[in-house]
C-alpha positions as CSV (number, residue, x, y, z in Angstrom):
1,M,9.1,27.9,10.8
2,P,9.6,27.7,7.5
3,S,7.0,29.8,4.5
4,T,5.4,27.8,1.7
5,T,8.0,29.3,-0.9
6,E,10.9,27.8,1.6
7,R,9.4,24.6,1.8
8,G,8.6,24.0,-2.1
9,D,11.9,25.4,-3.1
10,A,13.4,22.6,-0.5
11,F,11.4,20.2,-2.1
12,E,12.2,21.5,-5.4
13,D,16.1,21.3,-4.5
14,T,15.9,18.0,-3.0
15,C,14.2,16.7,-6.5
16,Y,16.0,18.3,-8.7
17,N,19.6,17.0,-7.2
18,V,18.3,13.6,-6.8
19,I,17.0,13.5,-10.4
20,L,20.4,15.4,-11.7
21,D,22.4,12.3,-9.3
22,A,20.5,9.5,-10.5
23,L,21.1,10.5,-14.7
24,K,25.2,11.7,-13.8
25,N,25.6,8.2,-12.4
26,N,24.1,6.2,-14.8
27,K,21.4,4.6,-11.7
28,L,19.0,3.6,-13.6
29,S,20.4,2.9,-16.7
30,V,19.6,5.8,-18.6
31,L,22.4,7.7,-20.4
32,P,22.4,11.5,-19.7
33,E,22.6,12.5,-23.1
34,H,19.1,10.4,-23.0
35,A,16.8,11.9,-20.0
36,I,18.4,15.5,-19.5
37,V,16.9,17.3,-16.5
38,Y,16.4,20.9,-16.3
39,R,15.7,23.3,-13.3
40,K,13.4,26.7,-14.2
41,K,13.7,26.2,-17.8
42,S,11.9,28.2,-20.0
43,Y,9.6,26.8,-22.7
44,W,8.3,28.9,-25.6
45,S,3.8,29.7,-25.6
46,K,2.4,30.6,-28.8
47,L,-0.2,32.1,-27.0
48,R,1.6,34.7,-24.1
49,E,4.4,35.1,-27.4
50,D,6.8,34.7,-24.3
51,N,8.2,31.7,-22.3
52,I,6.8,30.3,-19.8
53,V,9.2,28.5,-17.0
54,F,8.6,25.6,-15.4
55,D,10.3,23.8,-11.4
56,L,11.6,20.7,-13.0
57,S,11.6,19.5,-16.9
58,I,13.0,16.3,-18.3
59,E,13.7,16.4,-22.0
60,L,13.5,12.6,-23.1
61,T,15.9,11.9,-26.0
62,P,15.9,8.2,-27.3
63,P,18.9,6.8,-29.2
64,G,19.0,8.1,-32.6
65,A,16.3,10.7,-32.5
66,E,18.1,14.2,-33.2
67,R,15.3,16.2,-30.7
68,P,13.6,15.3,-27.8
69,V,10.0,13.4,-28.6
70,S,8.8,13.5,-25.1
71,I,9.0,16.5,-22.3
72,W,8.2,15.7,-18.5
73,L,7.1,19.4,-17.0
74,I,6.9,19.0,-13.5
75,E,5.9,21.4,-10.6
76,C,6.9,20.7,-7.1
77,K,4.5,22.1,-4.1
78,D,5.5,21.7,-0.5
79,Y,2.0,22.6,0.7
80,S,0.7,22.6,4.6
81,G,-2.7,22.6,3.3
82,S,-5.0,21.0,0.7
83,V,-4.2,21.7,-2.8
84,P,-6.6,24.1,-4.3
85,V,-8.3,23.6,-8.4
86,N,-7.3,27.0,-9.3
87,D,-3.2,25.6,-8.6
88,V,-4.0,22.8,-10.7
89,E,-5.6,24.6,-13.6
90,E,-3.6,27.1,-13.7
91,F,-0.5,24.4,-14.0
92,R,-2.6,22.8,-16.9
93,Q,-3.1,26.0,-18.7
94,K,0.9,26.3,-18.6
95,V,1.3,22.6,-20.2
96,M,-1.8,22.6,-22.8
97,Q,0.3,26.2,-24.2
98,V,3.1,24.0,-24.8
99,A,1.9,20.9,-25.2
100,D,2.7,20.9,-29.0
101,L,6.4,19.5,-27.5
102,N,4.5,16.1,-26.4
103,C,4.5,17.2,-22.4
104,K,3.4,15.1,-19.5
105,A,2.0,17.4,-17.0
106,V,3.1,15.8,-13.3
107,I,2.4,17.6,-10.2
108,M,4.2,16.7,-6.7
109,T,2.5,18.0,-3.4
110,T,2.7,17.4,0.4
111,G,-0.8,18.8,0.3
112,Q,-4.4,16.7,0.2
113,L,-6.0,16.9,-2.8
114,Q,-9.5,19.5,-2.7
115,A,-11.9,17.3,-4.6
116,G,-12.1,19.8,-7.7
117,A,-8.3,19.4,-7.6
118,R,-8.5,15.7,-7.9
119,T,-11.0,16.1,-11.0
120,T,-9.5,18.3,-13.0
121,A,-6.0,16.3,-12.6
122,R,-8.3,13.2,-13.4
123,N,-9.7,14.5,-16.4
124,S,-6.8,15.9,-17.7
125,G,-4.4,13.2,-17.9
126,M,-2.3,14.8,-15.1
127,M,0.0,12.6,-13.3
128,F,-0.3,13.6,-9.1
129,I,2.3,12.1,-7.2
130,Q,1.5,13.2,-3.7
131,V,2.8,12.6,-0.3
132,T,0.5,11.9,2.4
133,P,1.4,12.2,6.3
134,E,0.4,8.3,6.7
135,I,1.5,7.1,3.5
136,T,5.0,7.7,1.9
137,Y,3.6,8.4,-1.2
138,D,0.7,7.7,-3.4
139,I,0.6,7.9,-7.6
140,V,-3.0,9.8,-7.4
141,F,-3.1,9.7,-11.8
142,H,-1.0,8.6,-14.4
143,K,-1.4,9.4,-17.9
144,A,-3.0,6.6,-19.7
145,S,-0.8,7.3,-23.0
146,R,2.4,7.1,-24.0
147,F,2.4,10.0,-26.6
148,G,-0.5,11.3,-29.1
149,N,-1.3,9.9,-32.1
150,H,-0.6,12.7,-34.0
151,R,3.4,12.4,-32.4
152,R,3.6,8.7,-33.8
153,G,2.4,9.6,-37.0
154,E,4.9,12.7,-37.3
155,L,7.7,10.8,-36.3
156,K,7.4,7.5,-38.1
157,Q,9.0,5.6,-35.8
158,A,9.6,1.5,-36.1
159,Q,7.9,-0.9,-32.7
160,T,11.4,-1.1,-31.8
161,E,11.9,2.6,-31.6
162,Y,8.9,3.2,-29.7
163,Q,9.7,0.5,-27.7
164,R,12.7,2.4,-26.6
165,L,11.1,5.5,-25.8
166,V,8.5,3.0,-23.3
167,E,11.4,1.9,-21.6
168,L,13.1,5.7,-21.1
169,E,9.6,7.1,-20.2
170,E,9.2,4.1,-17.3
171,K,12.7,4.7,-16.4
172,T,12.2,8.5,-16.1
173,L,8.5,7.5,-13.9
174,T,11.0,5.8,-11.3
175,I,14.2,8.6,-11.2
176,I,11.3,11.1,-10.2
177,L,9.7,8.6,-7.7
178,R,12.9,8.1,-6.3
179,A,13.3,11.9,-5.8
180,V,9.8,11.9,-4.1
181,S,11.0,9.0,-1.7
182,E,14.6,10.8,-1.0
183,H,12.9,13.9,0.1
184,I,10.6,12.2,2.2
185,Q,14.0,10.1,4.0
186,R,15.9,13.7,4.2
187,T,13.2,15.4,5.9
188,I,11.2,12.8,8.6
189,Q,11.7,13.7,11.7
190,P,10.2,11.4,14.8
191,E,7.8,14.1,15.7
192,S,6.1,13.7,12.4
193,L,5.5,10.2,13.2
194,K,1.9,9.4,13.2
195,P,-0.3,6.9,15.8
196,V,-1.4,4.0,14.2
197,P,-3.6,5.7,10.7
198,F,-7.4,5.0,11.3
199,L,-7.9,4.2,7.3
200,A,-11.7,3.8,5.9
201,D,-11.9,0.9,3.4
202,E,-12.6,3.2,0.8
203,D,-9.3,5.1,1.3
204,I,-7.7,1.8,1.3
205,E,-9.6,1.4,-2.3
206,L,-8.7,4.2,-3.2
207,V,-4.7,3.7,-2.8
208,T,-5.1,0.4,-4.5
209,Q,-6.4,1.5,-7.8
210,N,-3.8,4.6,-7.6
211,I,-1.2,1.6,-8.0
212,L,-3.1,-0.5,-10.2
213,N,-3.7,2.5,-13.1
214,A,0.3,3.1,-12.7
215,I,0.9,-0.2,-13.4
216,D,-1.6,-0.7,-16.2
217,D,-4.5,1.4,-16.3
218,G,-6.6,-1.6,-18.3
219,I,-6.6,-3.7,-15.4
220,L,-9.6,-1.0,-13.7
221,S,-10.7,-0.1,-16.9
222,V,-10.9,-3.5,-18.7
223,G,-11.4,-5.8,-15.7
224,M,-8.4,-7.6,-15.7
225,S,-6.5,-9.2,-12.9
226,L,-2.9,-8.2,-11.9
227,T,0.2,-9.9,-13.1
228,F,2.1,-10.2,-9.9
229,S,5.6,-10.3,-11.7
230,R,4.5,-6.8,-12.8
231,F,3.7,-5.9,-9.1
232,I,6.6,-6.7,-7.8
233,D,8.6,-4.6,-10.5
234,F,6.8,-2.1,-9.8
235,M,7.2,-2.2,-5.8
236,K,10.9,-2.0,-6.7
237,K,11.0,0.7,-9.4
238,A,8.7,3.3,-7.7
239,Y,9.5,2.3,-3.8
240,G,12.7,0.8,-3.6
241,V,11.1,-2.4,-2.0
242,D,12.6,-5.7,-3.0
243,V,10.6,-8.8,-2.3
244,V,12.3,-12.2,-1.5
245,F,11.9,-15.4,-1.1
246,E,13.3,-17.9,1.4
247,R,12.9,-19.9,4.8
248,I,12.5,-17.3,7.2
249,G,13.2,-20.0,10.1
250,K,11.8,-17.8,12.8
251,H,8.6,-17.9,15.3
252,D,6.7,-15.1,17.0
253,A,6.4,-14.1,20.5
254,D,3.7,-17.0,20.7
255,G,5.2,-19.8,19.2
256,R,4.1,-19.5,15.6
257,I,6.3,-20.2,12.1
258,I,6.3,-16.6,10.4
259,L,5.4,-17.0,7.2
260,S,5.9,-13.7,5.9
261,S,7.5,-10.3,6.8
262,C,8.0,-6.6,5.6
263,S,11.0,-4.8,7.2
264,F,10.7,-1.1,6.7
265,R,14.6,-0.3,7.2
266,E,15.6,-3.0,4.9
267,R,13.2,-1.8,2.3
268,L,12.4,-5.7,2.3
269,I,9.8,-7.8,2.3
270,R,10.1,-11.8,2.9
271,I,8.1,-14.3,2.0
272,D,8.6,-18.4,3.3
273,T,8.9,-20.4,0.3
274,S,6.7,-23.1,2.2
275,L,4.0,-20.9,1.1
276,P,1.5,-21.9,-1.8
277,P,1.9,-19.5,-4.8
278,V,-1.8,-18.2,-4.3
279,R,-1.1,-17.6,-0.9
280,Q,2.8,-16.2,-1.7
281,H,0.4,-13.4,-3.5
282,F,-1.9,-12.6,-0.8
283,A,1.2,-12.7,1.4
284,I,3.2,-10.0,-1.0
285,A,0.5,-7.8,-1.2
286,H,0.0,-7.7,2.4
287,E,3.4,-6.6,3.8
288,A,3.0,-4.1,0.7
289,G,0.2,-2.9,2.7
290,H,2.1,-2.7,5.9
291,Y,5.1,-0.9,4.1
292,L,2.9,1.7,1.9
293,L,0.2,2.3,4.7
294,H,2.4,2.3,7.9
295,N,5.8,3.3,7.5
296,K,5.0,6.2,8.8
297,T,3.2,4.8,11.9
298,L,4.6,5.6,15.7
299,L,4.8,2.5,17.4
300,G,7.4,0.5,19.4
301,Q,10.7,0.9,17.7
302,S,11.2,-2.9,17.0
303,E,7.8,-3.3,15.8
304,Y,8.0,-0.9,13.6
305,E,11.2,-1.6,11.8
306,M,10.0,-5.3,11.8
307,M,6.3,-6.2,11.3
308,E,5.6,-10.0,11.4
309,D,2.4,-12.1,10.6
310,S,1.9,-15.4,10.7
311,T,-1.8,-15.8,10.1
312,Y,-3.9,-13.5,8.0
313,S,-7.6,-12.7,8.5
314,Y,-9.6,-13.0,5.1
315,S,-12.8,-11.9,6.7
316,A,-13.2,-8.9,4.7
317,G,-13.4,-6.5,7.7
318,K,-15.3,-8.2,10.2
319,N,-12.5,-8.4,12.5
320,E,-12.7,-7.1,16.1
321,L,-10.4,-4.2,15.6
322,N,-9.7,-3.4,19.4
323,N,-6.2,-2.6,19.6
324,D,-3.5,-1.0,17.5
325,R,-2.4,-4.2,15.8
326,Q,-5.8,-5.4,14.9
327,W,-6.0,-2.5,13.0
328,L,-2.6,-2.4,11.4
329,E,-3.5,-6.2,10.3
330,W,-7.3,-5.3,9.1
331,Q,-5.9,-2.9,7.0
332,A,-3.0,-4.5,5.8
333,N,-5.8,-7.1,4.4
334,R,-7.6,-4.9,2.9
335,F,-5.0,-4.0,0.8
336,A,-4.0,-6.8,0.0
337,T,-8.2,-7.6,-1.1
338,H,-7.9,-4.6,-2.9
339,L,-5.1,-5.0,-4.9
340,L,-5.5,-8.9,-5.9
341,M,-9.1,-8.6,-6.6
342,P,-10.8,-5.0,-7.7
343,K,-14.0,-4.8,-7.7
344,F,-15.1,-4.3,-11.4
345,S,-12.8,-7.4,-12.2
346,M,-14.3,-9.3,-9.6
347,V,-18.0,-8.4,-11.3
348,R,-16.7,-8.5,-14.5
349,H,-15.5,-11.8,-14.3
350,F,-18.0,-13.4,-11.9
351,A,-20.4,-13.0,-15.0
352,K,-18.0,-13.9,-17.8
353,A,-17.8,-17.3,-15.3
354,Q,-22.0,-17.7,-15.5
355,G,-22.0,-17.4,-19.3
356,G,-22.8,-13.8,-19.2
357,A,-25.7,-14.0,-17.2
358,P,-24.9,-13.1,-13.6
359,H,-26.9,-14.3,-10.9
360,K,-26.1,-13.9,-7.3
361,L,-25.3,-17.6,-6.0
362,V,-26.9,-19.0,-3.1
363,V,-25.1,-22.0,-1.3
364,D,-27.5,-23.7,0.7
365,A,-28.0,-27.6,1.3
366,Q,-28.9,-28.3,-2.5
367,R,-26.1,-30.2,-4.2
368,V,-26.4,-28.7,-6.9
369,N,-26.0,-25.2,-5.8
370,K,-23.3,-25.9,-4.0
371,K,-21.5,-27.8,-7.5
372,E,-22.1,-24.2,-9.6
373,Y,-20.7,-22.2,-6.7
374,F,-17.5,-24.4,-6.2
375,R,-17.0,-24.4,-10.2
376,I,-17.5,-20.5,-10.4
377,V,-15.0,-20.2,-7.3
378,D,-12.5,-22.4,-9.0
379,V,-12.7,-20.5,-12.1
380,L,-12.1,-17.2,-10.4
381,S,-9.3,-18.2,-7.6
382,S,-7.7,-19.7,-11.5
383,Y,-7.7,-16.5,-13.2
384,F,-6.9,-14.1,-9.6
385,K,-4.5,-16.8,-8.8
386,V,-5.8,-16.1,-4.5
387,S,-6.7,-19.0,-3.0
388,K,-10.4,-20.0,-3.2
389,Q,-11.2,-19.5,0.6
390,S,-10.2,-15.6,-0.7
391,I,-12.6,-15.8,-3.6
392,G,-15.3,-17.1,-1.4
393,Y,-14.9,-14.2,1.7
394,R,-15.0,-11.7,-1.6
395,L,-18.0,-12.7,-3.6
396,E,-19.8,-12.7,0.1
397,E,-19.1,-9.3,0.6
398,L,-19.2,-8.0,-2.9
399,G,-23.0,-9.8,-2.8
400,L,-22.4,-12.0,-5.5
401,A,-22.9,-15.1,-3.2
402,H,-24.5,-15.6,0.0
403,V,-23.3,-18.7,2.0
404,Q,-26.2,-19.9,4.4
405,V,-24.6,-19.9,8.0
406,P,-26.0,-23.5,9.7
407,L,-26.8,-23.7,13.2
408,G,-24.8,-24.2,16.1
409,T,-22.0,-22.7,13.6
410,S,-21.1,-19.3,15.0
411,S,-20.0,-17.3,11.7
412,I,-19.2,-17.5,8.2
413,R,-15.4,-17.4,8.8
414,E,-16.1,-20.6,10.6
415,V,-18.4,-21.8,7.4
416,M,-16.2,-20.4,5.0
417,Q,-12.9,-22.8,6.8
418,R,-14.8,-25.9,6.8
419,M,-15.6,-25.3,2.9
420,F,-12.2,-24.7,1.7
421,A,-10.6,-27.1,4.5
422,N,-9.2,-29.9,2.2
423,D,-8.0,-26.8,-0.4
424,P,-4.7,-27.1,-1.3
425,D,-3.7,-23.6,-1.7
């Protein structure tokens, strides 16, 4: 069995070669002279009065600049156990000693994060890309700022030059993520496939939070909604997954029309054009949940390569989870819910829709209560670009609204279906 050092070296080899190949062959429209990758390059530390060597580094030099204006310092570790806080702190200290170079710290590892390591990485603005047994890889933290204000003042770049650097950094992130993906594809073995993961709702929510922060940290910090074109672009850049809209024209084994599908092998999400736009959003997020949460799942070959759904459950975790298929669908639905309707964003805009004085909505026989409820649902559905029924379930589970279930009605699901039966979405 390879040692930890040998596994780490193999991980580093793969990342270096893939990044180098991407740059040399202009695979991502980044000229080699604008983003140069180094292995085991040293950088001067005033504190040590000596050089510090980093596993990988990428120096970014926008067109017209004479020297790098941003440097990505990357630590590659293939861990079999948890990542201790000491390792994160040690890497942080090294980066801080060369921080006047405007460095971005990135740790790529296969290990889980200890609590202290997670806190340290988050609070220091470090990017932490984690490869897990159940999930392809997860951007755990992403430094929000592009580069320090002092740096911007020193360079006095025009806005166009700043935008070029932003684009260059985004392409560099894409290259790094592709390197991680390539490593997974080269090293995954059939015996490393796992049974259906029993992920808790909190685990799934954390994955979506990490993705939202990687796309735009303002979504969660300010309470915005997700711009869906940016999510589609993110899936393409980060995971190599395309989303296509077409007439699928197929039926499942039960004769139901297939409205969306996810192919792990092709890295492709298909959405039937017959779906209204707001349902397309949920369907894409649902299938993305399958891809990100389940592409290492040990299933039958046909089911593993092509998971197809024709209906979704919007009941927010109230399904009967008696078999693997039900677990998979519940997890994908929870992923879509947290991605499209983040808790903080929902609470913020729920309060805004009530004029800043939020109170719990109660839907009963009174006409005035129903009218207010449907008004709020309309506002939120328009803002988050999901169906009114999805908003209704989300309000219920967050405790922001309560729909009374009349006698003779079996469940809240039945009530919701009746309430929104005429919803064109």
